[in-house]
C-alpha positions as CSV (number, residue, x, y, z in Angstrom):
1,M,373.4,31.1,21.0
2,R,376.2,32.6,23.1
3,P,377.7,36.0,22.1
4,D,381.4,36.2,21.3
5,F,383.1,38.0,24.2
6,E,386.4,39.8,23.8
7,H,389.1,40.1,26.4
8,A,391.3,43.1,27.3
9,A,394.4,43.3,29.6
10,I,394.9,46.8,30.8
11,A,398.2,47.6,32.5
12,V,397.9,50.6,34.9
13,D,400.3,52.6,36.9
14,A,399.8,53.3,40.6
15,F,398.0,50.4,42.2
16,A,399.4,51.3,45.6
17,R,399.3,48.2,47.9
18,G,396.7,48.2,50.6
19,T,394.8,51.2,49.3
20,G,391.9,49.4,47.7
21,E,392.6,50.8,44.2
22,A,392.4,47.4,42.6
23,E,389.0,46.8,44.1
24,R,387.9,50.4,43.1
25,A,389.0,49.7,39.5
26,E,387.0,46.4,39.4
27,R,383.9,48.2,40.8
28,L,384.1,50.9,38.1
29,L,384.5,48.5,35.3
30,R,381.7,46.2,36.5
31,R,379.3,49.2,36.1
32,V,380.0,49.4,32.3
33,T,377.3,47.9,30.2
34,G,378.6,44.8,28.5
35,V,381.3,43.9,31.0
36,R,381.0,40.3,31.9
37,W,384.0,39.7,34.1
38,V,386.7,41.8,35.8
39,Y,389.8,40.9,37.8
40,A,392.4,43.5,38.9
41,N,395.7,42.1,40.0
42,P,397.5,44.6,42.2
43,L,400.8,42.8,42.1
44,T,401.1,42.9,38.3
45,E,399.2,46.2,38.1
46,T,397.0,44.6,35.4
47,I,393.2,44.6,35.0
48,Y,391.7,41.7,33.0
49,V,388.3,42.2,31.5
50,Q,385.9,40.1,29.5
51,F,383.2,42.1,27.7
52,D,380.6,42.0,25.0
53,P,381.8,44.1,22.0
54,V,378.2,44.9,21.1
55,F,377.9,47.1,24.2
56,C,381.4,48.4,24.9
57,S,385.0,48.4,23.7
58,D,388.5,48.3,25.2
59,G,388.7,52.1,24.4
60,V,385.6,52.7,26.6
61,L,387.1,50.6,29.4
62,A,390.3,52.6,29.2
63,R,388.4,55.9,29.2
64,V,386.4,54.8,32.3
65,L,389.7,54.1,34.2
66,S,391.3,57.3,32.9
67,D,388.3,59.4,34.0
68,A,388.7,57.8,37.5
69,G,392.3,58.9,37.7
70,F,394.1,55.7,36.7
71,R,397.0,56.1,34.4
72,E,397.0,53.5,31.6
73,V,400.3,52.1,30.7
74,C,399.3,49.6,28.0
75,L,396.2,48.1,26.5
76,S,396.3,44.7,24.9
């Protein structure tokens, strides 16, 4: 039986073009237990995450980004 995964879209401020910040955010979130899929779009400054709520939450994801210096604009 497949677990039910949740999705989060996290809008962040300051994805400077050409700096690799989108890739850095993806690497950080992939390390979180329970994260199944991550895509950071530098043009829209949004990070899309699929995760297992048994192991993590959207609050944990936002905190990881905040601790790394990303400023969260909106979590949905």
